[in-house]
N, C-alpha and C positions, 0 to 999 in steps of 0.2 A: 555471617554476612547481616550488614543493614540494608534496609529496603527503603528507597525512595518511593513518596506515592505520585505514582504516575497512571496514565490511563495505561489500563489491562490489553490495550494495545500496545503501546510502547513501553511494559514494564520489563526493568532491566535486572539480568541475574547473570551472572558469571556460574563460568565452568572451567575444569583444568582439566586441561589436555596435555599428555606427557608428549616432552620435544618430538620423540621420533614418530607420533601421531601428528602432530601439527607438521615434519617436514615435510607427510605424507598430502596433507589436504592441500599444502601451498604447492603443490605438484598437483593436484588436480585444478585447483584452484587455477593456477598456471596454462595448464595444459587447454583448459572449457573455456580461458578469458575469461577471468570474471573478476569482480572486486576485490572482494574478500571474503572472508568467512562466510561472511552473514549470507550473501550471495549463494556461496556455494548451499549452504543451511534451505536456503530457498529454493533455489534447481530439486535439491534432492525431494522438500515438501512437494513440489510439484510433480514430480514424478508417481510419490505415495498417493497424489490428490487422483493423478489419470489413473491408475491402478485401483484406484477404490479402497485402498486400506483408509484414506479420512476422510470427511466429506469437506468439500471446496469452501472456498470462501474463507474470510480473514475473522480471524473471533475479535467481538469488540465490532464488527465491521457490518453493517443491515443495507440492502437494497431492496426497495420495495418499489413498482410501477406499476398503476392500477391502469390494467389495459382498455377501461371504457373511457375511463378522463384522462389519461394517458399525464396525471399527474404521480410523482412520489416522494420520497423519503428515503434518504440516504443518512445512514448514520456512523460516522466517523470518531469511533469513542464517543465521546461525550460530545462532540460537535455534529448538531443537526442541518439538513439542508431539504430545501425543498422545491427542486428543479420540473420542469414540464418535463416530457419524454427525451426533444432537443435539445435543454439545455442539460439535461445528464448524459449527453451525446456528446457535447461540446465539453463539458467537464472532466468524460471519460480521455477526449482527445489532448486535451491538456496537459491532461495528468501524463500521457504517456511522450507528449512530445518535452515535458521535463523532466522525466526519468531518463530519455534517452540523451539528455544534455543539450538539446537543442535551443533552450532559453535558462534566461535568468531568473524570470518573473514572468506569469503570465495570470490576466485576470479575465475571467468567467462572469455570466451572468448571474451565479450563484458563489462562488467563490474565488478568494484571490491565491495561486501557487507562490510560491518563492523557495529558492534555495537557501540553505543553510547549515553552513558545514559541511557534511556528507550526506545530508539528506534534504529533506521539504519538508516547507511548513504550508498546511493549506489554515486558511484564515475567513470565515464567512463575511461577506461586505456587509459593512454597517452593523454587526452584533460582533457584542464579543466570545470568545471561544475559538482553540484551533485545534489541531491535528498533525500530528508529524510525524515522518518514516524515511525509510531509502526509497531507494530507488528501486527495490527487488517489490519492495510494501506497496508501494505507489501501483506498478505496475501490475500487482494482483488486485489490489481494489478496481481499477481500469476493468479487470477481467471481468470484478464482481459487478459493477455497471454496467456491462456490457451484455453479459450472462441475465441478467434481469430486461436487458433490454428488447431482448430476443425470445423471450417469454409469449 
């Protein structure tokens, strides 16, 4: 299998699923109202995080908010944002609106988010660099931002 060089957050690999298992996965996807296999995996990963099997957070994504200065750093793969806590909250809310399908593009004080095919692209305003992910990944990023703001 050949691998493209992509950020660790959006690394692509293929798995082979026997037809009978895929049929079962599709039944679960339909019953839960999910968009596809990726959303189902996100759902299951969320359950494992809640159970304590694996740590919370998205690999390659870090969110740190200094409680004294109320300034932070959000790292999305190779993209770095330096929001205030208010800007981080605005960014989290924008991510949730985009992931819910309410908007095709939004711009916050620190980043622009736009729909791209079945996913989304986040770009830092005025600088090069971007981060991409699907709706589930973006919701996970928003959860990680919100958790950092509550500390």
